[in-house]
C-alpha distance (Angstrom), angle and dihedral (degrees) to the residues before:
residue distance angle dihedral
X1 . . .
X2 3.81 . .
X3 3.79 119.8 .
X4 3.80 87.5 -118.6
X5 3.80 89.8 68.1
X6 3.79 96.4 46.5
X7 3.77 98.0 65.7
X8 3.78 136.4 59.3
X9 3.82 111.2 -116.4
X10 3.79 111.9 -104.1
X11 3.82 93.1 -129.4
X12 3.79 119.5 46.3
X13 3.80 97.7 166.2
X14 3.82 101.1 95.4
X15 3.81 96.7 64.1
X16 3.81 113.5 77.3
X17 3.80 98.5 -158.0
X18 3.83 121.5 -140.6
X19 3.81 121.5 -117.8
X20 3.81 89.0 -7.0
X21 3.80 137.5 125.9
X22 3.81 88.7 -121.0
X23 3.80 98.4 -172.2
X24 3.79 93.8 49.2
X25 3.80 92.9 45.6
X26 3.80 95.2 49.8
X27 3.80 90.9 51.8
X28 3.82 90.9 55.6
X29 3.84 109.9 12.8
X30 3.78 121.6 -154.7
X31 3.80 105.3 -152.0
X32 3.80 129.9 -175.7
X33 3.79 115.9 -162.2
X34 3.81 103.5 174.0
X35 3.79 142.3 2.3
X36 3.78 140.0 -160.9
X37 3.81 129.7 -177.7
X38 3.84 106.1 -47.3
X39 3.81 99.8 -3.9
X40 3.77 143.0 71.2
X41 3.80 122.7 -154.7
X42 3.80 118.4 -139.4
X43 3.77 128.0 -141.2
X44 3.82 88.9 -101.8
X45 3.81 92.1 53.2
X46 3.82 101.3 -102.1
X47 3.80 123.2 140.9
X48 3.82 115.0 -127.2
X49 3.80 121.2 -164.6
X50 3.80 110.1 -130.2
X51 3.79 106.9 -127.7
X52 3.81 95.3 167.7
X53 3.83 106.2 45.2
X54 3.80 86.6 -116.2
X55 3.80 97.9 -70.5
X56 3.82 98.3 -13.5
X57 3.81 89.5 -66.4
X58 3.84 114.9 88.1
X59 3.80 93.3 81.7
X60 3.82 95.3 154.8
X61 3.80 95.1 46.0
X62 3.78 128.4 -108.3
X63 3.81 131.6 -46.0
X64 3.78 94.9 -2.9
X65 3.84 112.5 -172.5
X66 3.81 100.2 -127.3
X67 3.79 92.2 51.2
X68 3.80 94.1 45.5
X69 3.79 92.9 47.7
X70 3.80 92.9 47.3
X71 3.80 91.4 53.3
X72 3.80 93.2 46.8
X73 3.79 92.6 49.9
X74 3.79 94.7 45.8
X75 3.82 94.4 47.6
X76 3.80 89.1 57.5
X77 3.82 95.1 45.3
X78 3.83 108.5 37.9
X79 3.78 117.2 -3.3
X80 3.81 99.9 177.0
X81 3.77 139.2 1.9
X82 3.82 126.0 179.8
X83 3.77 114.0 -103.1
X84 3.82 95.8 -153.7
X85 3.83 114.9 85.3
X86 3.83 90.6 -19.4
X87 3.79 135.5 77.6
X88 3.79 144.7 -172.8
X89 3.80 128.3 -146.1
X90 3.77 102.1 -110.6
X91 3.81 95.6 55.8
X92 3.81 88.2 61.0
X93 3.79 91.0 44.4
X94 3.80 90.4 51.9
X95 3.81 93.0 48.1
X96 3.81 89.9 53.0
X97 3.80 92.4 47.4
X98 3.79 91.2 50.8
X99 3.80 93.6 48.0
X100 3.81 88.2 51.7
X101 3.82 91.1 63.3
X102 3.81 97.6 34.2
X103 3.80 124.0 104.3
X104 3.79 111.6 -80.7
X105 3.78 113.3 -81.3
X106 3.82 96.4 25.1
X107 3.78 94.5 111.7
X108 3.80 105.0 157.2
X109 3.82 135.6 58.8
X110 3.81 131.2 -159.9
X111 3.81 115.0 -164.0
X112 3.80 126.1 -134.3
X113 3.80 135.1 162.0
X114 3.80 103.8 -114.6
X115 3.76 146.1 5.0
X116 3.79 90.7 -95.1
X117 3.80 90.7 55.4
X118 3.79 91.4 45.1
X119 3.80 89.7 56.3
X120 3.82 93.4 47.5
X121 3.80 88.5 49.4
X122 3.80 93.1 49.8
X123 3.81 93.5 48.7
X124 3.81 91.5 49.7
X125 3.80 90.8 46.6
X126 3.79 91.1 52.4
X127 3.79 95.2 51.1
X128 3.81 93.2 41.9
X129 3.80 91.7 47.8
X130 3.78 92.5 58.7
X131 3.80 89.8 46.9
X132 3.80 94.1 53.7
X133 3.81 88.1 46.5
X134 3.80 90.1 57.2
X135 3.81 95.7 -104.2
X136 3.79 99.3 109.1
X137 3.82 91.7 153.6
X138 3.83 89.2 72.4
X139 3.80 99.8 93.2
X140 3.79 103.7 122.1
X141 3.81 118.6 109.9
X142 3.81 125.1 -154.6
X143 3.80 120.0 -154.7
X144 3.78 130.9 165.3
X145 3.79 136.6 -107.9
X146 3.81 111.6 -97.7
X147 3.79 90.3 15.3
X148 3.79 120.3 142.7
X149 3.79 118.7 -151.7
X150 3.77 103.0 160.1
X151 3.77 129.6 -83.0
X152 3.80 106.9 -78.8
X153 3.78 118.3 107.0
X154 3.78 96.0 -96.6
X155 3.79 91.8 46.3
X156 3.79 96.3 49.9
X157 3.81 90.3 44.2
X158 3.81 93.8 57.8
X159 3.80 90.0 33.4
X160 3.76 120.7 89.3
X161 3.81 108.4 -151.9
X162 3.79 106.2 117.3
X163 3.81 97.3 -150.6
X164 3.80 89.9 56.6
X165 3.82 91.7 51.3
X166 3.79 111.6 33.8
X167 3.82 98.6 75.5
X168 3.78 98.1 51.5
X169 3.78 109.5 67.6
X170 3.79 127.8 -119.4
X171 3.85 95.9 -25.2
X172 3.82 118.3 -161.0
X173 3.77 119.3 -16.5
X174 3.78 123.0 -131.2
X175 3.81 96.0 44.8
X176 3.79 127.5 129.7
X177 3.80 133.5 175.7
X178 3.78 139.4 -133.2
X179 3.82 117.7 -139.8
X180 3.79 117.0 -95.9
X181 3.81 120.6 -108.9
X182 3.81 100.0 -127.0
X183 3.83 106.1 125.6
X184 3.82 106.3 163.5
X185 3.78 92.6 167.1
X186 3.82 88.8 64.5
X187 3.81 105.6 21.6
X188 3.82 107.2 35.3
X189 3.81 113.9 144.6
X190 3.79 92.5 8.1
X191 3.78 114.2 167.0
X192 3.78 107.0 -134.1
X193 3.78 122.4 -28.5
X194 3.84 110.3 9.3
X195 3.78 123.2 -120.0
X196 3.79 100.5 -135.0
X197 3.78 132.3 66.4
X198 3.82 109.2 43.6
X199 3.79 87.9 125.6
X200 3.81 89.3 69.0
X201 3.80 87.4 78.7
X202 3.81 87.5 68.5
X203 3.81 87.7 71.2
X204 3.80 84.6 80.8
X205 3.79 88.5 66.9
X206 3.80 88.6 54.9
X207 3.82 90.8 52.7
X208 3.80 90.2 48.1
X209 3.80 88.9 53.0
X210 3.81 90.7 47.8
X211 3.81 98.3 47.2
X212 3.84 102.6 19.1
X213 3.79 121.0 -117.9
X214 3.81 91.0 -105.4
X215 3.82 89.2 71.5
X216 3.82 99.0 46.9
X217 3.82 120.2 92.0
X218 3.78 103.7 175.5
X219 3.78 150.0 -13.2
X220 3.81 116.5 -137.9
X221 3.80 124.2 -164.7
X222 3.77 138.7 155.9
X223 3.82 107.2 -119.4
X224 3.81 84.6 -139.6
X225 3.80 113.7 19.2
X226 3.79 102.0 -133.7
X227 3.79 112.4 169.2
X228 3.79 94.4 48.6
X229 3.79 90.4 59.1
X230 3.82 109.8 -72.1
X231 3.80 105.6 -66.1
X232 3.78 112.1 -177.7
X233 3.80 128.3 -148.6
X234 3.81 112.8 -110.8
X235 3.79 116.8 -117.3
X236 3.79 109.5 -72.9
X237 3.81 94.9 7.8
X238 3.80 98.8 114.2
X239 3.79 91.3 43.3
X240 3.82 89.4 55.3
X241 3.81 91.6 49.7
X242 3.80 89.5 51.2
X243 3.80 91.8 50.5
X244 3.80 94.1 49.0
X245 3.80 93.5 46.6
X246 3.79 91.6 49.5
X247 3.80 91.4 47.3
X248 3.81 92.4 55.2
X249 3.81 100.5 35.5
X250 3.81 92.7 -111.1
X251 3.80 119.3 146.6
X252 3.81 116.2 -120.7
X253 3.80 115.9 -143.7
X254 3.78 121.3 -166.2
X255 3.79 115.2 -158.0
X256 3.81 100.3 -146.8
X257 3.78 97.3 166.0
X258 3.82 88.3 122.1
X259 3.80 102.9 24.1
X260 3.80 96.4 46.4
X261 3.81 124.3 100.0
X262 3.77 103.4 32.4
X263 3.78 105.1 -43.3
X264 3.83 93.1 128.5
X265 3.80 96.3 37.3
X266 3.80 93.2 -93.6
X267 3.80 128.8 78.6
X268 3.81 90.8 -102.9
X269 3.79 137.6 3.8
X270 3.80 86.6 -115.5
X271 3.81 86.7 65.7
X272 3.80 93.5 43.9
X273 3.81 94.0 52.4
X274 3.79 96.8 33.4
X275 3.81 92.4 -125.0
X276 3.80 120.3 123.9
X277 3.81 117.6 -155.9
X278 3.80 125.3 -154.9
X279 3.80 93.3 -121.9
X280 3.80 128.0 20.3
X281 3.80 125.7 -165.6
X282 3.80 121.3 -151.6
X283 3.81 140.0 168.4
X284 3.84 131.2 133.3
X285 3.83 101.6 60.5
X286 3.80 94.2 37.7
X287 3.82 88.9 82.3
X288 3.81 97.8 15.9
X289 3.79 87.8 -109.4
X290 3.80 90.0 -74.8
X291 3.81 97.1 118.3
X292 3.81 123.3 11.2
X293 3.79 111.2 -95.2
X294 3.78 140.3 145.3
X295 3.78 135.3 -175.8
X296 3.80 130.7 -159.1
X297 3.82 115.3 -155.1
X298 3.80 119.0 -155.3
X299 3.76 136.1 -177.6
X300 3.79 117.7 -104.8
X301 3.79 94.1 -112.1
X302 3.81 91.7 57.6
X303 3.81 93.1 49.6
X304 3.81 92.7 44.2
X305 3.80 93.0 50.9
X306 3.81 88.4 68.5
X307 3.81 94.9 48.2
X308 3.81 96.1 89.2
X309 3.80 137.0 101.9
X310 3.83 127.6 41.9
X311 3.80 110.7 -9.5
X312 3.80 93.8 -132.5
X313 3.82 91.8 60.6
X314 3.81 124.6 93.2
X315 3.81 108.0 -109.6
X316 3.83 100.2 -158.7
X317 3.79 119.3 27.4
X318 3.76 97.5 -148.0
X319 3.80 138.8 93.7
X320 3.79 145.3 105.8
X321 3.80 136.4 -104.7
X322 3.79 88.7 -117.0
X323 3.82 99.5 40.7
X324 3.80 105.1 139.8
X325 3.80 93.6 -1.1
X326 3.84 107.7 -167.3
X327 3.80 95.6 -124.9
X328 3.81 92.2 46.0
X329 3.81 88.8 49.8
X330 3.80 90.1 51.3
X331 3.79 90.0 51.1
X332 3.80 90.5 50.0
X333 3.81 92.9 49.0
X334 3.79 90.2 49.7
X335 3.79 88.2 49.3
X336 3.81 93.0 50.8
X337 3.81 90.0 48.7
X338 3.80 90.0 52.3
X339 3.79 92.6 47.4
X340 3.80 90.9 50.2
X341 3.80 98.3 45.2
X342 3.81 93.4 47.5
X343 3.81 97.9 37.0
X344 3.79 91.2 -123.2
X345 3.80 97.8 149.7
X346 3.81 89.2 68.7
X347 3.82 101.9 23.2
X348 3.78 90.7 96.6
X349 3.80 89.9 66.6
X350 3.79 89.7 61.0
X351 3.81 94.6 46.3
X352 3.82 97.9 39.0
X353 3.84 97.5 89.8
X354 3.81 92.1 49.6
X355 3.82 90.5 45.3
X356 3.80 90.6 49.7
X357 3.80 93.8 51.6
X358 3.79 93.0 46.5
X359 3.79 92.8 48.4
X360 3.80 94.8 47.6
X361 3.81 90.4 50.0
X362 3.82 83.7 79.3
X363 3.81 90.9 69.3
X364 3.79 107.6 117.3
X365 3.80 94.8 27.2
X366 3.82 116.8 127.6
X367 3.82 116.5 -69.3
X368 3.84 95.6 0.9
X369 3.82 112.5 138.0
X370 3.82 100.6 162.0
X371 3.80 142.0 7.3
X372 3.81 124.4 -160.0
X373 3.80 131.1 -177.1
X374 3.77 144.6 171.6
X375 3.79 128.9 163.8
X376 3.79 106.2 -29.8
X377 3.80 95.0 -25.2
X378 3.77 124.6 101.1
X379 3.78 140.1 174.2
X380 3.78 131.8 -164.4
X381 3.80 111.0 -165.7
X382 3.79 116.3 -154.0
X383 3.76 130.4 -157.1
X384 3.81 106.3 -107.1
X385 3.77 123.2 -120.2
X386 3.80 107.2 -105.3
X387 3.79 108.9 -101.0
X388 3.84 93.1 3.7
X389 3.80 109.4 74.9
X390 3.84 115.9 -172.1
X391 3.82 92.6 15.1
X392 3.82 96.0 102.9
X393 3.81 94.1 50.5
X394 3.80 92.2 44.6
X395 3.79 89.5 53.2
X396 3.81 87.7 52.0
X397 3.81 90.6 51.4
X398 3.81 93.0 52.6
X399 3.81 94.1 44.6
X400 3.80 91.5 48.1
X401 3.78 90.4 54.0
X402 3.80 90.6 49.5
X403 3.82 89.8 50.5
X404 3.80 94.3 48.6
X405 3.81 108.7 -92.3
X406 3.79 133.2 102.7
X407 3.80 113.2 -142.0
X408 3.79 130.6 165.1
X409 3.77 127.1 -129.6
X410 3.77 131.4 -162.7
X411 3.77 117.3 -179.8
X412 3.80 103.5 -36.2
X413 3.79 93.8 -30.3
X414 3.80 127.0 105.9
X415 3.81 109.9 -145.2
X416 3.81 122.7 -162.2
X417 3.81 128.0 -169.4
X418 3.81 110.6 153.9
X419 3.80 125.5 -168.9
X420 3.79 110.9 -78.7
X421 3.82 90.3 -115.8
X422 3.82 91.7 69.5
X423 3.81 115.4 131.4
X424 3.80 126.9 -139.5
X425 3.78 88.8 -108.6
X426 3.80 90.7 54.4
X427 3.81 90.1 48.3
X428 3.79 87.7 56.2
X429 3.79 90.4 47.8
X430 3.80 93.1 49.8
X431 3.81 94.2 48.0
X432 3.82 90.8 46.2
X433 3.81 89.1 54.1
X434 3.81 89.9 52.0
X435 3.80 91.5 46.8
X436 3.81 91.6 51.8
X437 3.78 91.1 48.2
X438 3.79 93.6 50.0
X439 3.81 89.5 52.7
X440 3.79 91.6 50.0
X441 3.80 103.1 49.2
X442 3.78 128.5 81.4
């Protein structure tokens, strides 16, 4: 390791950090300098168990050989190729590989660079699709309270997390929201998908009555709402949404940026729940978080609706400089190879019962008011400190890091989503860290 990586820079002021308490961090920096498999190494040489797959993205674990080698080879062979009116072989190879594991009927892929861009792309596709079909009045978008769909203007407009919205003006017009599905009074400490709340999907019928179906382009939801604190869909909820959307000719978009690529023990949440959307957004796990990349899956009929008019004309005026970047494609292919060889897209199904039992062993620990789990995702909700919301969970985050575990907090909720290579012993270790932290904080 170079000396440059062993020390904390002597001036931290230039970098305005994202989604970070900058002043607190720069007083006591938490620096990672290397990583391997399930662990980070800090600048002072400590090993930290990764309980969050980085930011929900390092599904195959850190610094995996096939991914590293693929990037190194590609950087030396073809570093960049323009995505507009030109192509390169591996972007087509990657698209085919992704379609092979996608839910049946999702036959086309559009590449982006992040989950936020995938969402913007999906929303634009939905509105444009209705236009090319002769239904240009369908422009309204329906999101959900407490939903997270990235941080671009479309994403925060259909999203429903108030702190991500309140600073940025009126956002997009023509957006409405379904109620969230968090019902702690009925579903607290549920193991897996909760029993109560499927009827909340019927709120979509109310919005259709209010706005008329002829004005609504799409509904976008996370199958499992991750960033807001792991809110699960009640039994039958997603099926009801699918039925209502189909009935009224509304496109259903699943935001699978977190749930995609094995997080629930199936390739996608669409597979896990047996509900196929019309458009599906992904990112994070597509390249194991190594190089920014996103992919939007669409059904054949949506893609084909655009393939009209003179053949020399661009069909969809949208895209990014780095769409299908060669090195990002190489990283994604190396990731897919790793997933396949190690069975990681379905490994979560095998580990889920053990994960569930370990997580729910925290019931009764100090401050715990709810525990939620599905696949290899978990949430421990804490009672907030009166007058100081988020402070208790943030204290838990800092203490966990000091004790050797990386967890994520949102509000007063601890969220866990370890790499899919985690062992049962490491699950025990992670949960023991959380237990110790809960007993140590006020």
